[in-house]
Every structure is written in structure tokens, then in C-alpha cells.
C-alpha positions as CSV (number, residue, x, y, z in Angstrom):
1,M,2.9,68.4,59.2
2,Y,4.2,66.0,61.8
3,D,0.9,65.3,63.5
4,V,0.7,61.9,61.7
5,D,4.1,60.9,63.0
6,V,3.2,62.1,66.5
7,L,0.1,60.0,66.4
8,R,2.0,57.0,65.1
9,E,4.6,57.3,67.9
10,S,1.8,57.5,70.5
11,Q,0.1,54.4,69.2
12,L,3.4,52.5,69.0
13,T,4.5,53.3,72.5
14,E,1.2,53.4,74.4
15,A,1.0,49.6,74.9
16,L,4.7,49.4,75.9
17,L,4.2,52.2,78.4
18,E,1.3,50.5,80.0
19,D,3.2,47.2,80.2
20,A,6.2,49.0,81.7
21,E,4.1,50.8,84.4
22,L,2.4,47.5,85.2
23,V,5.7,45.7,85.6
24,D,7.2,48.5,87.7
25,R,4.2,48.6,90.0
26,T,4.3,44.8,90.5
27,I,8.0,44.9,91.3
28,D,7.5,47.7,93.8
29,S,4.7,45.7,95.5
30,G,7.3,43.0,96.4
31,I,4.9,40.3,95.1
32,P,4.1,39.0,98.7
33,T,1.1,36.9,97.5
34,L,3.0,35.5,94.5
35,V,0.2,36.5,92.2
36,F,0.5,39.1,89.4
37,P,-2.2,41.3,88.1
38,A,-4.5,39.2,85.7
39,R,-2.9,40.2,82.4
40,L,0.6,39.9,83.7
41,E,-0.2,36.5,85.3
42,R,-1.5,35.2,82.0
43,E,1.7,36.2,80.3
44,F,3.8,34.6,83.0
45,Q,1.8,31.4,82.7
46,R,2.3,31.3,79.0
47,H,6.0,32.2,79.3
48,T,6.7,29.3,81.8
49,A,4.3,26.8,80.3
50,D,6.8,24.6,78.5
51,K,9.2,24.6,81.4
52,R,6.5,23.8,83.9
53,L,5.2,21.0,81.7
54,Q,8.7,19.3,81.7
55,I,9.0,19.8,85.5
56,I,5.5,18.4,86.2
57,T,6.1,15.5,83.9
58,L,9.3,14.7,85.8
59,F,7.4,15.1,89.1
60,G,4.8,12.5,88.0
61,I,7.4,10.0,86.9
62,C,9.5,10.4,90.0
63,S,6.5,10.3,92.3
64,M,5.5,6.8,91.0
65,G,9.0,5.7,91.7
66,L,8.8,7.1,95.2
67,I,5.4,5.5,96.0
68,I,6.5,2.1,94.7
69,G,9.9,2.4,96.5
70,Q,8.1,2.8,99.8
71,L,7.1,-0.9,99.5
72,V,10.5,-1.6,101.1
73,A,9.3,0.2,104.3
74,D,5.9,-1.6,104.1
75,W,7.7,-5.0,104.0
76,F,9.2,-4.3,107.4
77,L,6.6,-2.1,109.0
78,L,3.3,-3.3,107.6
79,P,4.0,-7.0,106.9
80,D,0.3,-8.0,107.5
81,V,-1.0,-5.9,104.6
82,F,2.0,-6.0,102.4
83,D,0.2,-7.9,99.6
84,R,-2.6,-5.3,99.6
85,S,0.0,-2.5,99.8
86,V,1.4,-3.7,96.5
87,W,-1.9,-3.5,94.8
88,V,-2.9,-0.2,96.4
89,R,0.3,1.6,95.7
90,V,0.8,0.3,92.1
91,L,-2.8,0.3,90.9
92,G,-4.2,3.0,93.2
93,Y,-1.6,5.5,92.4
94,C,0.2,4.9,89.1
95,P,-2.8,4.7,86.7
96,P,-4.3,8.0,87.9
97,V,-0.9,9.7,87.6
98,L,-0.3,8.3,84.1
99,L,-3.8,9.5,83.1
100,G,-3.0,13.0,84.6
101,L,0.2,13.1,82.6
102,W,-1.7,12.2,79.4
103,L,-4.1,15.0,80.1
104,L,-1.3,17.5,80.9
105,H,0.1,17.1,77.4
106,R,-3.3,17.7,75.8
107,T,-4.4,20.9,77.6
108,R,-2.7,24.3,78.0
109,M,-4.5,25.1,81.3
110,V,-1.4,25.8,83.3
111,W,-3.3,26.7,86.4
112,L,-4.9,23.2,86.3
113,W,-1.5,21.6,86.1
114,E,-0.3,23.2,89.3
115,W,-3.4,22.2,91.3
116,L,-3.1,18.6,90.0
117,V,0.4,18.5,91.5
118,A,-1.0,19.4,94.9
119,M,-3.9,16.9,94.6
120,T,-1.4,14.2,93.6
121,G,0.5,14.8,96.8
122,V,-2.7,14.6,98.9
123,W,-3.7,11.4,97.1
124,A,-0.3,9.9,97.8
125,G,-0.7,10.8,101.5
126,A,-4.2,9.3,101.5
127,I,-2.8,6.0,100.2
128,M,-0.2,5.9,102.9
129,T,-2.7,6.6,105.8
130,T,-5.1,4.1,104.4
131,L,-2.5,1.4,104.5
132,L,-1.6,2.5,108.0
133,W,-5.3,2.1,109.2
134,M,-5.5,-1.3,107.5
135,S,-2.5,-2.7,109.3
136,H,-2.5,-4.2,112.8
137,S,1.2,-4.1,113.1
138,R,2.5,-2.4,116.3
139,L,5.0,-0.5,114.0
140,A,2.3,0.8,111.7
141,F,2.1,4.1,113.5
142,T,5.7,4.9,112.6
143,T,4.8,5.0,108.9
144,V,3.1,8.4,109.5
145,V,6.5,10.0,109.1
146,E,6.1,9.1,105.4
147,L,3.9,12.2,105.1
148,N,6.9,14.3,105.7
149,L,8.6,12.7,102.7
150,V,5.5,13.6,100.6
151,V,5.6,17.2,101.8
152,V,9.3,17.6,100.9
153,F,8.9,15.9,97.5
154,V,5.9,17.9,96.4
155,C,7.2,21.2,97.6
156,A,10.2,20.7,95.4
157,F,8.0,20.8,92.3
158,A,4.8,22.6,93.2
159,R,3.9,26.3,93.1
160,F,3.4,28.0,96.4
161,W,-0.4,28.1,96.8
162,P,-1.0,24.6,95.5
163,A,1.8,23.5,97.9
164,V,-0.1,25.2,100.8
165,L,-3.2,23.2,99.9
166,M,-1.2,20.0,99.8
167,C,0.4,20.8,103.2
168,A,-3.0,21.5,104.7
169,G,-4.1,18.1,103.4
170,M,-1.1,16.4,104.9
171,A,-1.8,18.1,108.2
172,C,-5.4,16.8,108.2
173,L,-4.3,13.3,107.3
174,H,-1.8,13.4,110.1
175,A,-4.4,14.6,112.6
176,M,-6.8,11.8,111.6
177,V,-4.0,9.3,112.2
178,M,-3.2,10.8,115.6
179,W,-6.9,10.4,116.5
180,A,-7.6,7.0,115.1
181,V,-4.4,5.0,115.7
182,S,-3.1,4.2,119.2
183,D,0.5,5.3,120.0
184,F,2.0,2.4,122.0
185,T,5.1,4.5,122.7
186,G,3.3,7.5,124.1
187,V,5.7,10.0,122.5
188,L,5.3,9.5,118.7
189,V,2.2,11.8,118.6
190,V,4.1,14.8,119.8
191,N,7.3,14.0,118.0
192,T,5.7,13.3,114.6
193,S,3.4,16.3,114.9
194,V,6.4,18.6,115.6
195,L,8.4,17.0,112.8
196,L,5.5,17.5,110.3
197,G,5.0,21.1,111.4
198,A,8.7,21.9,111.0
199,T,8.8,20.2,107.7
200,I,5.8,22.1,106.4
201,T,7.2,25.4,107.7
202,F,10.6,25.1,106.2
203,C,9.4,23.6,102.9
204,L,6.8,26.3,102.3
205,Y,9.3,29.0,103.2
206,A,11.8,27.5,100.7
207,N,9.0,27.1,98.1
208,H,7.8,30.7,98.6
209,K,11.4,32.0,98.2
210,L,12.1,30.0,95.0
211,E,8.8,31.0,93.3
212,H,9.3,34.7,94.5
213,D,12.8,34.8,92.9
214,E,11.5,33.1,89.7
215,R,8.7,35.7,89.4
216,L,10.9,38.6,90.2
217,C,13.4,37.4,87.6
218,Y,10.6,37.2,85.1
219,L,9.5,40.7,85.8
220,Q,13.0,42.0,85.5
221,D,13.5,40.2,82.2
222,R,10.1,41.6,81.0
223,R,11.1,45.1,82.0
224,E,14.3,44.8,80.0
225,Q,12.4,43.4,77.0
226,I,10.0,46.3,77.2
227,L,12.9,48.8,77.3
228,D,14.5,47.1,74.3
229,N,11.2,47.2,72.4
230,R,10.8,50.9,73.2
231,L,14.3,51.6,71.9
232,H,13.6,49.6,68.8
233,E,10.3,51.4,68.2
234,A,12.0,54.8,68.8
235,H,14.7,53.8,66.4
236,E,12.2,52.8,63.7
237,L,10.2,56.0,64.2
238,L,13.3,58.1,63.9
239,T,14.4,56.2,60.8
240,H,10.9,56.7,59.3
241,Q,11.0,60.4,60.1
242,A,14.4,60.8,58.6
243,T,13.6,58.9,55.4
244,T,9.9,59.7,54.7
245,D,8.0,62.7,53.6
246,P,5.6,63.5,56.4
247,L,2.7,64.5,54.1
248,T,2.6,61.7,51.5
249,D,4.4,59.0,53.5
250,V,6.8,58.2,50.6
251,A,10.6,58.6,50.5
252,N,11.8,62.1,51.1
253,R,14.4,63.8,48.8
254,R,17.4,62.9,51.0
255,Y,16.6,59.2,51.2
256,F,15.6,59.0,47.5
257,E,18.9,60.5,46.4
258,S,20.8,58.2,48.7
259,Y,18.8,55.2,47.3
260,A,19.5,56.3,43.7
261,Q,23.3,56.6,44.4
262,D,23.4,53.2,46.0
263,Y,21.6,51.6,43.1
264,W,23.7,53.5,40.6
265,M,26.8,51.9,42.1
266,R,25.2,48.5,42.0
267,A,24.1,49.0,38.4
268,L,27.6,50.1,37.6
269,E,29.1,46.9,39.1
270,L,26.5,44.5,37.5
271,H,26.3,46.5,34.3
272,H,22.5,46.9,34.4
273,P,20.3,49.8,33.2
274,I,18.6,52.2,35.6
275,S,15.6,54.3,34.8
276,L,14.3,57.5,36.4
277,L,10.8,59.1,36.1
278,L,10.3,62.7,37.1
279,L,6.7,63.9,37.3
280,D,5.1,67.2,38.1
281,I,1.4,67.9,38.9
282,D,0.2,70.2,36.1
283,H,-0.6,73.7,37.2
284,F,-0.4,72.8,40.9
285,K,0.1,76.4,42.0
286,R,-3.2,77.3,40.3
287,Y,-4.8,74.3,42.1
288,N,-3.6,75.6,45.5
289,D,-4.7,79.2,44.7
290,H,-8.2,78.0,43.6
291,Y,-9.0,75.3,46.2
292,G,-6.7,76.2,49.1
293,H,-3.7,74.5,50.7
294,Q,-5.6,71.9,52.5
295,A,-7.1,70.7,49.3
296,G,-3.7,70.9,47.8
297,D,-2.3,68.5,50.4
298,A,-5.2,66.1,49.8
299,C,-4.4,66.3,46.1
300,L,-0.7,65.4,46.7
301,K,-1.7,62.4,48.8
302,S,-4.2,61.3,46.1
303,V,-1.7,61.6,43.3
304,T,0.9,59.7,45.5
305,Q,-1.5,56.8,46.0
306,A,-2.2,56.7,42.2
307,V,1.5,56.6,41.4
308,Q,2.3,54.0,44.2
309,G,-0.4,51.7,42.8
310,C,1.4,51.6,39.4
311,L,4.7,50.4,40.8
312,R,4.7,46.6,40.9
313,R,8.4,45.6,40.9
314,T,10.5,45.0,43.9
315,G,13.1,47.8,44.2
316,D,11.0,50.5,42.5
317,L,10.9,53.6,44.8
318,L,8.7,56.6,44.8
319,G,9.9,59.8,46.3
320,R,8.8,63.4,46.8
321,L,11.5,65.7,45.8
322,G,9.6,68.8,46.9
323,G,6.4,70.7,46.3
324,E,4.5,68.9,43.5
325,E,7.5,67.2,42.1
326,F,7.9,63.4,42.4
327,A,10.4,60.9,41.2
328,V,10.3,57.1,40.6
329,L,13.6,55.2,40.5
330,M,13.4,51.8,38.6
331,P,16.6,49.8,39.0
332,E,17.3,47.3,36.2
333,A,14.5,48.6,34.1
334,N,15.0,49.3,30.4
335,E,13.5,52.2,28.5
336,A,10.5,50.3,27.3
337,S,9.6,49.1,30.8
338,A,10.0,52.6,32.2
339,Q,7.8,54.1,29.5
340,V,5.1,51.6,30.1
341,V,5.1,52.5,33.8
342,A,5.1,56.2,33.0
343,E,2.0,55.8,30.7
344,R,0.3,53.8,33.4
345,I,0.9,56.5,35.9
346,L,-0.4,59.2,33.5
347,R,-3.7,57.3,33.1
348,A,-4.0,56.4,36.8
349,V,-3.7,60.1,37.9
350,S,-6.1,61.2,35.2
351,D,-8.6,58.4,36.0
352,K,-8.7,59.7,39.6
353,G,-10.9,62.4,38.2
354,L,-9.8,65.1,40.8
355,P,-11.5,68.3,39.6
356,H,-9.1,71.1,38.6
357,A,-11.1,74.0,37.4
358,A,-8.0,76.3,37.3
359,S,-6.0,74.0,35.0
360,L,-5.0,75.2,31.5
361,T,-4.7,71.6,30.3
362,E,-7.6,69.5,31.5
363,D,-10.6,69.9,33.8
364,V,-9.1,67.2,36.1
365,V,-5.7,66.9,37.8
366,T,-3.0,65.5,35.4
367,V,0.8,65.0,35.5
368,S,3.7,65.5,33.1
369,I,6.4,62.9,33.2
370,G,10.0,62.8,32.0
371,V,11.7,59.5,31.5
372,V,15.3,58.6,31.1
373,T,17.2,55.3,31.0
374,L,21.0,55.1,31.4
375,W,23.6,52.4,31.5
376,P,26.1,53.4,34.3
377,S,29.7,53.7,33.0
378,E,33.0,54.6,34.6
379,G,33.5,57.1,31.9
380,V,30.5,59.2,32.8
381,A,31.2,62.1,35.1
382,N,28.6,63.0,37.8
383,S,26.5,59.9,36.7
384,V,23.5,60.3,39.1
385,Q,23.4,64.0,38.4
386,A,23.4,63.2,34.7
387,L,20.4,60.9,35.3
388,Y,18.5,63.7,37.0
389,A,19.5,66.3,34.5
390,Q,18.3,64.3,31.5
391,A,15.0,63.3,33.2
392,D,14.5,66.9,34.1
393,D,15.1,68.0,30.5
394,A,12.5,65.4,29.3
395,L,10.0,66.6,31.9
396,Y,10.5,70.2,30.7
397,E,9.9,69.1,27.2
398,A,6.7,67.3,28.3
399,K,5.5,70.5,29.9
400,R,6.5,72.7,26.9
401,S,4.7,70.3,24.6
402,G,1.3,70.8,26.3
403,R,1.6,68.8,29.6
404,N,-0.4,65.6,30.5
405,Q,2.0,63.5,28.6
406,V,5.2,61.3,28.9
407,M,8.4,62.4,27.3
408,V,11.3,60.0,27.0
409,A,14.9,61.3,26.9
410,R,16.7,59.9,23.9
411,Q,20.3,60.3,25.3
412,E,20.5,56.7,26.4
413,M,24.0,55.5,26.7
414,A,24.1,51.9,25.5
415,P,26.5,49.4,26.9
């Protein structure tokens, strides 16, 4: 009888288990390449997209300030091309960066954002080396150290692999400068090369460490979230199993009676009526004997669906009390409303047209229904039990009178 619940549990937890295994494997790997498996990488990118957009936007704005601020150095070191330096730095750098920022805020391709950061750094380096080549100042060669500033600045914002590309670009630009521009001191080539190499090494190490820690923190949070979800799913499943009839998937007897007691107390406080419908499938034992227990289970499910389809008010609850006996609790429903619903259920079950050759009433499956409406009162002993007892008496009367009918108990206690 619990095959349905077992299947449901399997379906609920299968995806979570797969995620947990994937996260655990990724953590165990140490993430040396700073790249997750494809599905996990997509989730990571989505999770960090908003934060990365803010960071990259800040990078773009600050980078324009940095490029323009280097005009101070150009004034002293590249005086012969200072006027061109202003145009190249302002018009050659700022408009492309502003265009890039505009595009960033209109696309969710996070991977593209990261590579644009690297390309922005290379572009800034290219502008610096271009100005160096254009100048005839003896001090122009010293401006090559500005590439180190670009490396440090970009590595503070970029992801590791785009930063590697940017650093490779800086190394190429530096090598071109070393080859094309004469070093009047004779020592700057070696010194600046060592400086750039050290800067790249330490910046990439720090960048790798920061991104590794960020990714590891994400994985640990993801694993904790998965565990929380699994606990939540398990709790929901246990609650479902504890409150639901496994065959018909409606409230079981224990939950139905608890629900009835709670609403009785509420009706007592608010002085509202409460109605109960008890219904029995007519000659269900004969149905089982004639068609078999599997057909009997199918009949119970079909009748349940018919009854459930007749309940249209929030708060109405259908429960299986046992065997072929069901109950419907209708809080705040008067006798007229309860009788209308009962008649609707009677027709809905009959209209299903389930053959019942062994029935002594009709040639299709039918139900008998007992209805009672009470106004809770402090003076009534065993109130909920009285509700059940009167509904059961009405149900017995419906059966005794020929079945396939609704019988309303007339012992209503008016306010």
C-alpha cells in the first residue's frame, strides 16, 4: 500500500541526491582549475551574477579614473606627446568602456563579462605602450612600469583565467617595448622585466586564492542548502504519510478527527455551524467479492475523486475513516449547504457509471450519505462525538431506507 509513497519519496530526493553527490565530488577534487562541472558552473554563474555585475561596473568606472589619472605621469615623462595623450586616453579608452558597461547591463552572459574585464586591461596596456612608442622623450621608457599598475588593478577585479589572459597580454606588450625602445640606462630592461614577472606571479596567486575560496564557500553553502532541502522534503513526506490515506490520498482517520476537533473549537469560539457528511459505498463487500480486491481499490479511488470534485469551499475536508467509509467536514456550512453538497456527491458517484453487478440497489456503484449540522455549545458533552454519532445515525437510516440516498439528521441544535 505504500508503493506510491516510496515512489514519491524517490522522485523528491533523486535530484537532491544527484546535486549532493556532484557538490561533494567537486569539493573533494580541490577545484584546482577553478572550473566546476558544467551544470554546477552555470548555477554558480547565476548565483554570483548580480554581485559580479556590481563589481565589474565598479571596475569600469575606476579604470577610467586610473587611465585619466596617469595623465599626471605623462605630463612629466611624455611631455612631447602630452596633447595626444589626453585624446588617446580620454577618447580611446573611456567611450569603449562606457559602451561595454552599457552592454553589461543588457545581457546576462556572465562569462562574457569576465573576458571583457581582461580585454579592457589589455586595451589599457596597449594605449600606454602606444604613447610610449609615440614619444621621443628619454624618460619614455620608464613608463613601461605602468603595465604593472594595470596588472595589479585588473587582478583585483577579474576572475582567474581571464586574469591569466590579461597578464599574458601585458607580458607580450612588455616584450615588444623591450625590443622596440632603446634603454639608455642599460638596466631598465632587466629590472622592469623582473618587476613585471614578480607582479604577475603574486597577483595571479592572490587572484587564484581569492576565487578558490569564493568557489569553495559557494559549494559549502550549496551543500548546506541541499541538506536543508532534503530535511524539508523528508519532513513533508513524513507529514504526508502521517496525515494521508496511502490508497486514496485523502486525509486519514487520525488527521480527519484532529481537524474536526480543531474546527469544532473554532466554531465554538465564533459561534458558527459545522456540518459533517458520512458516506458509505453501497454493498462494497459484494463488490470486492465479485470483482476482486484490486478492482475494489480502484473503485475506492474513483469514488474519492468524484467526492473530491464536489467540494468547492476552502476548508472542506474529505477523509477516509476506514474500509469503504468516508467523511466530509464542512466548517461554517449550514444544513442547506451541506445537503446540497451531499446530493451533488450522490449524483457524481452514480454518474461515474462504475458497474456493480453484485449490488442489491443499482447496477452501478452508489453511495449512501448521512448529514448532520450542529451549532457548537459549551453545554453539549462530547461535542465532536455527538456530531459523529448523529451523522452515523443518519447514514444508518439512509441505508435502512434503501441506500443510494441522502438522509439529514434533524437533531440540529440551534443557537
